[in-house]
C-alpha positions as CSV (number, residue, x, y, z in Angstrom):
1,M,0.0,0.0,0.0
2,L,2.7,2.5,1.0
3,Q,4.7,1.5,-2.0
4,T,1.8,2.3,-4.3
5,V,1.3,5.7,-2.6
6,R,5.0,6.4,-2.9
7,E,5.0,5.6,-6.6
8,L,1.9,7.7,-7.2
9,V,3.3,10.7,-5.4
10,M,6.8,10.4,-6.9
11,N,5.2,10.3,-10.4
12,L,3.6,13.7,-9.9
13,P,5.8,16.5,-11.5
14,W,7.2,19.0,-9.0
15,G,5.7,21.9,-11.0
16,F,2.2,20.4,-10.9
17,T,2.5,19.7,-7.1
18,I,3.7,23.3,-6.3
19,L,1.1,24.8,-8.6
20,F,-1.6,22.7,-7.0
21,C,-0.6,24.0,-3.6
22,L,-0.5,27.6,-4.7
23,T,-3.9,27.4,-6.3
24,M,-6.1,24.8,-4.6
25,G,-4.2,24.8,-1.4
26,L,-4.5,28.5,-0.8
27,A,-7.8,29.3,-2.4
28,P,-9.6,31.6,-1.8
29,F,-6.9,34.1,-1.4
30,V,-9.0,36.8,0.2
31,P,-9.9,37.4,3.0
32,L,-8.3,34.2,4.4
33,P,-7.2,30.9,2.8
34,H,-9.7,28.1,3.6
35,L,-7.0,25.9,4.9
36,W,-5.8,28.4,7.4
37,E,-9.4,29.0,8.5
38,K,-10.1,25.3,8.9
39,L,-6.8,24.8,10.8
40,K,-7.9,27.5,13.2
41,M,-11.3,25.8,13.6
42,L,-9.6,22.5,14.2
43,Y,-7.4,24.0,16.9
44,S,-10.4,25.7,18.6
45,G,-12.6,22.6,18.3
46,T,-15.2,24.1,16.1
47,L,-14.5,22.0,13.0
48,I,-17.6,19.9,13.3
49,R,-19.8,20.3,10.2
50,P,-19.3,17.9,7.3
51,I,-18.8,20.7,4.8
52,D,-16.0,22.1,7.0
53,W,-14.2,18.7,7.0
54,F,-14.7,18.4,3.3
55,D,-13.1,21.9,2.8
56,F,-10.3,20.9,5.2
57,L,-9.5,17.8,3.2
58,M,-9.9,19.5,-0.2
59,H,-7.6,22.4,0.6
60,G,-5.2,20.3,2.7
61,T,-4.6,17.5,0.1
62,P,-2.2,19.5,-2.1
63,W,-0.1,20.3,0.9
64,L,-0.1,16.7,2.1
65,L,1.0,15.6,-1.4
66,L,3.8,18.2,-1.4
67,I,5.0,17.1,2.1
68,L,4.9,13.4,1.1
69,K,6.8,14.2,-2.1
70,I,9.5,16.0,-0.2
71,I,9.8,13.2,2.4
72,F,9.9,10.5,-0.3
73,T,12.5,12.4,-2.3
74,V,14.8,13.0,0.7
75,T,14.6,9.4,1.9
76,E,15.2,8.1,-1.7
77,N,18.3,10.4,-2.0
78,K,19.6,9.2,1.4
79,V,19.2,5.6,0.3
80,N,21.1,6.3,-3.0
81,L,23.9,8.1,-1.1
82,N,24.4,5.1,1.2
83,R,24.9,2.7,-1.7
């Protein structure tokens, strides 16, 4: 399972992943990105409605993919350096 996720994430181009974060991950830009708003709601304990969870997942997914891509790239490079 993890290997499949790793392959899927590693096959995403860096440009697409970063563009996905800057557009979907930060939308709407004004007055406050949804992800930031939902993180504040999660911290305060008010993230309870299904639409809020959907927004949180939708706007957080690009950032999760970017973080996973960074982690997988760094660990892959460490493995290659140790050979």
